[in-house]
Backbone as JSON, one array per atom type, in Angstrom:
{
  "sequence": "MQIELIIDGEKKIFTAPFIPMLARRKYFEIQAKAEEREEREEKPTTKEILSEDDEIMSILTNVVFKDQFTINQLLEGASKTYVDGKLAEAVFGIAPKAKKEGNEGNEQGK",
  "N": [[-10.55, -7.91, 1.92], [-7.82, -7.76, 4.13], [-5.88, -6.05, 6.61], [-3.1, -5.91, 8.76], [-2.04, -4.05, 11.47], [0.28, -2.58, 13.75], [-0.71, -0.84, 16.41], [-0.35, 1.44, 18.93], [1.18, -0.47, 20.29], [-0.31, -2.79, 20.03], [-1.51, -5.5, 18.01], [-3.67, -4.92, 15.4], [-6.43, -5.78, 13.41], [-7.82, -4.89, 10.38], [-10.6, -4.8, 8.2], [-11.85, -4.87, 4.86], [-14.74, -5.07, 2.95], [-14.72, -5.3, 0.17], [-12.68, -4.36, -2.67], [-12.82, -1.3, -4.06], [-13.05, -0.17, -7.49], [-12.14, 2.38, -7.63], [-9.75, 2.5, -6.25], [-7.76, 1.53, -8.0], [-8.08, 3.42, -10.04], [-7.4, 5.83, -8.74], [-4.72, 5.36, -8.21], [-3.62, 5.33, -10.83], [-4.17, 7.95, -11.57], [-2.43, 9.35, -9.9], [-0.01, 8.38, -10.86], [-0.13, 9.43, -13.47], [0.13, 12.19, -13.01], [2.76, 12.24, -12.07], [4.12, 11.36, -14.33], [3.61, 13.5, -16.09], [5.14, 15.49, -14.9], [7.66, 14.35, -15.26], [7.81, 14.43, -18.06], [8.1, 17.13, -18.46], [10.57, 17.31, -17.62], [11.14, 17.85, -14.97], [12.56, 17.67, -11.83], [11.28, 16.06, -9.0], [10.48, 17.76, -5.96], [11.39, 17.29, -2.52], [9.19, 17.79, -0.93], [7.12, 17.41, -2.8], [7.47, 14.68, -3.3], [6.85, 13.59, -0.79], [4.16, 14.37, -0.62], [3.06, 12.96, -2.79], [3.54, 10.37, -1.89], [1.85, 10.32, 0.35], [-0.61, 10.53, -0.99], [-0.65, 8.08, -2.34], [-0.64, 6.29, -0.16], [-3.1, 6.97, 0.87], [-4.82, 5.61, -0.73], [-5.08, 3.11, 0.42], [-5.84, 3.85, 3.09], [-8.08, 5.63, 2.87], [-9.67, 5.0, 0.53], [-9.86, 2.13, 0.25], [-10.05, 1.07, 2.95], [-11.77, 2.85, 4.14], [-11.22, 5.0, 6.05], [-10.64, 3.69, 8.49], [-8.26, 3.69, 9.8], [-5.41, 5.88, 10.16], [-3.1, 7.6, 7.9], [-0.65, 7.98, 9.21], [-0.84, 5.98, 11.19], [-0.77, 3.76, 9.55], [1.8, 4.01, 8.38], [3.41, 3.88, 10.66], [2.72, 1.44, 11.7], [3.33, -0.79, 10.12], [5.57, -2.63, 7.96], [7.53, -1.47, 5.13], [7.65, -3.34, 3.03], [5.41, -4.93, 3.59], [3.3, -3.04, 3.36], [3.66, -2.26, 0.7], [2.97, -4.67, -0.53], [0.26, -4.85, 0.17], [-0.72, -2.62, -1.17], [-0.24, -3.44, -3.82], [-2.0, -5.57, -3.89], [-4.45, -4.21, -3.58], [-4.51, -2.41, -5.77], [-3.71, -3.79, -8.12], [-4.7, -6.33, -7.84], [-3.07, -8.37, -7.01], [-2.49, -11.11, -5.21], [-1.21, -11.62, -1.91], [1.82, -13.45, -1.34], [1.94, -16.65, 0.13], [3.41, -17.23, 3.29], [6.36, -19.1, 3.72], [6.85, -21.91, 5.72], [9.34, -22.67, 8.15], [10.23, -25.32, 7.86], [9.64, -26.08, 5.3], [11.45, -25.84, 3.24], [13.46, -24.75, 0.4], [13.32, -23.5, -3.06], [14.65, -25.58, -4.35], [14.0, -27.75, -2.89], [15.47, -28.31, -0.66]],
  "CA": [[-9.14, -7.64, 2.13], [-7.47, -7.46, 5.51], [-4.56, -5.49, 6.87], [-2.72, -5.97, 10.17], [-1.16, -2.95, 11.87], [0.6, -2.44, 15.17], [-1.13, 0.49, 16.86], [-0.19, 1.53, 20.39], [1.74, -1.73, 20.79], [-1.23, -3.92, 19.83], [-1.82, -5.86, 16.63], [-5.09, -4.71, 15.08], [-6.78, -6.25, 12.08], [-8.87, -4.12, 9.74], [-11.11, -5.5, 7.02], [-12.64, -4.16, 3.85], [-15.53, -6.12, 2.33], [-14.28, -5.44, -1.21], [-11.79, -3.3, -3.1], [-13.48, -0.57, -5.14], [-12.25, 0.18, -8.66], [-11.57, 3.69, -7.38], [-8.36, 2.32, -5.8], [-6.94, 1.45, -9.21], [-8.21, 4.7, -10.73], [-6.63, 6.84, -8.01], [-3.31, 5.04, -8.42], [-3.23, 5.77, -12.16], [-4.19, 9.41, -11.57], [-1.19, 9.76, -9.26], [1.05, 8.07, -11.83], [-0.23, 10.37, -14.6], [0.72, 13.46, -12.58], [4.21, 12.05, -12.0], [4.6, 11.29, -15.72], [3.59, 14.86, -16.63], [6.31, 16.17, -14.34], [8.83, 13.78, -15.94], [7.83, 14.93, -19.44], [8.62, 18.5, -18.39], [11.94, 17.11, -17.12], [11.26, 18.48, -13.66], [12.88, 16.77, -10.73], [10.35, 16.35, -7.9], [11.05, 18.23, -4.7], [11.11, 16.39, -1.4], [7.8, 18.06, -0.54], [6.26, 16.73, -3.78], [7.59, 13.23, -3.07], [6.06, 13.28, 0.42], [2.75, 14.54, -0.96], [2.69, 11.83, -3.64], [3.52, 9.19, -1.02], [0.6, 10.39, 1.12], [-1.71, 10.22, -1.9], [-0.64, 6.64, -2.58], [-1.07, 5.64, 1.08], [-4.53, 7.22, 1.07], [-5.58, 4.58, -1.45], [-5.42, 2.11, 1.43], [-6.53, 4.38, 4.26], [-9.36, 6.27, 2.58], [-10.48, 4.36, -0.5], [-10.12, 0.72, 0.52], [-10.46, 0.8, 4.33], [-12.77, 3.85, 4.55], [-10.81, 5.77, 7.23], [-10.58, 2.9, 9.73], [-6.98, 4.06, 10.41], [-4.82, 7.05, 9.5], [-1.86, 7.37, 7.17], [0.42, 7.82, 10.2], [-0.96, 4.65, 11.79], [-0.3, 2.81, 8.53], [3.25, 4.14, 8.25], [4.05, 3.47, 11.91], [2.28, 0.12, 12.13], [3.65, -1.89, 9.21], [6.81, -2.46, 7.2], [7.4, -1.03, 3.74], [7.36, -4.51, 2.21], [4.03, -5.32, 3.84], [2.42, -2.02, 2.79], [3.77, -2.39, -0.76], [2.18, -5.84, -0.91], [-1.16, -4.52, 0.3], [-1.03, -1.72, -2.28], [-0.31, -4.27, -5.03], [-3.25, -6.32, -3.79], [-5.57, -3.3, -3.78], [-4.49, -1.74, -7.07], [-3.53, -4.71, -9.24], [-5.31, -7.63, -7.55], [-2.01, -9.36, -6.79], [-2.64, -11.68, -3.88], [0.07, -11.78, -1.22], [2.36, -14.8, -1.34], [1.87, -17.32, 1.42], [4.71, -17.36, 3.93], [6.85, -20.47, 3.84], [7.23, -22.34, 7.05], [10.76, -22.97, 8.23], [10.56, -26.69, 7.49], [9.18, -26.39, 3.95], [12.57, -25.86, 2.31], [13.52, -23.72, -0.62], [12.85, -23.91, -4.38], [15.28, -26.83, -4.75], [13.55, -28.82, -2.01], [16.45, -28.57, 0.42]],
  "C": [[-8.94, -7.3, 3.61], [-6.09, -6.82, 5.56], [-4.34, -5.55, 8.38], [-1.74, -4.84, 10.45], [-0.89, -3.04, 13.36], [0.28, -1.01, 15.55], [-1.1, 0.5, 18.38], [0.26, 0.21, 20.99], [0.85, -2.95, 20.61], [-1.42, -4.21, 18.35], [-3.32, -5.71, 16.43], [-5.31, -5.14, 13.64], [-7.97, -5.44, 11.58], [-9.32, -4.88, 8.49], [-11.89, -4.54, 6.12], [-13.43, -5.24, 3.09], [-15.19, -6.35, 0.85], [-13.37, -4.26, -1.54], [-12.45, -2.57, -4.26], [-12.52, -0.26, -6.29], [-11.6, 1.55, -8.5], [-10.12, 3.59, -6.91], [-7.42, 2.3, -7.0], [-6.92, 2.79, -9.94], [-7.34, 5.76, -10.06], [-5.13, 6.61, -8.21], [-2.84, 5.58, -9.78], [-3.29, 7.29, -12.3], [-2.9, 9.97, -10.97], [-0.02, 9.53, -10.21], [1.05, 9.06, -13.0], [0.38, 11.72, -14.24], [2.25, 13.37, -12.54], [4.81, 12.01, -13.41], [4.62, 12.67, -16.38], [4.81, 15.65, -16.16], [7.58, 15.67, -15.03], [8.95, 14.3, -17.37], [8.37, 16.36, -19.5], [10.06, 18.52, -17.87], [12.17, 17.87, -15.82], [11.56, 17.41, -12.63], [11.93, 17.09, -9.57], [11.09, 16.83, -6.65], [10.71, 17.2, -3.62], [9.66, 16.56, -0.94], [6.83, 17.36, -1.5], [6.3, 15.21, -3.61], [6.76, 12.82, -1.86], [4.56, 13.37, 0.13], [2.26, 13.37, -1.81], [2.6, 10.54, -2.82], [2.24, 9.16, -0.19], [-0.61, 10.06, 0.25], [-1.8, 8.72, -2.16], [-1.12, 5.89, -1.33], [-2.56, 5.83, 1.32], [-5.4, 6.27, 0.26], [-6.0, 3.5, -0.45], [-6.28, 2.71, 2.54], [-7.93, 4.9, 3.96], [-10.25, 5.48, 1.62], [-10.85, 2.92, -0.12], [-10.7, 0.51, 1.93], [-11.33, 1.89, 4.94], [-12.47, 4.5, 5.9], [-10.87, 4.99, 8.55], [-9.28, 3.18, 10.5], [-6.4, 5.21, 9.58], [-3.57, 6.66, 8.71], [-0.71, 7.17, 8.15], [0.35, 6.46, 10.87], [-0.49, 3.57, 10.82], [1.22, 2.83, 8.45], [3.98, 3.66, 9.49], [3.79, 2.01, 12.26], [2.6, -1.04, 11.23], [4.94, -1.59, 8.47], [6.52, -2.0, 5.78], [7.01, -2.2, 2.85], [5.9, -4.94, 2.36], [3.05, -4.34, 3.19], [2.46, -2.09, 1.26], [2.95, -3.57, -1.26], [0.69, -5.57, -0.85], [-1.6, -3.55, -0.8], [-1.16, -2.5, -3.58], [-1.6, -5.08, -5.05], [-4.45, -5.43, -4.12], [-5.66, -2.75, -5.2], [-4.5, -2.73, -8.23], [-4.14, -6.1, -9.01], [-4.3, -8.74, -7.35], [-2.11, -9.85, -5.36], [-1.27, -11.84, -3.22], [0.5, -13.24, -1.25], [2.26, -15.37, 0.06], [3.28, -17.44, 1.98], [5.1, -18.83, 3.99], [7.19, -20.75, 5.29], [8.69, -22.74, 7.02], [11.12, -24.36, 7.76], [10.11, -27.05, 6.08], [10.31, -26.42, 2.94], [12.51, -24.73, 1.31], [13.06, -24.27, -1.96], [13.44, -25.25, -4.82], [14.88, -27.99, -3.85], [14.5, -29.16, -0.9], [15.97, -28.03, 1.73]]
}
């Protein structure tokens, strides 16, 4: 797996030789905690939301890429859509969709 981040104005590419099952496990542990809170009908505080977001981002930074970059570098160096795609790739094995070139047209072939 690879990830591209803009760090200090430069595009940097980081690689991970494989995605450990721990990535999926950690994701479901985070989800389980959120579900427990929902069952108690507790609304999460902003602090709890930020903490949960950091835990999710750490799946990429710590588990998959073994601390090659920080959570702040991830958040500052890529878009939400890109990071969400990389999380889906790491946790669920969903490969990113190939970008369409401008001259390839749309679904109707136009």
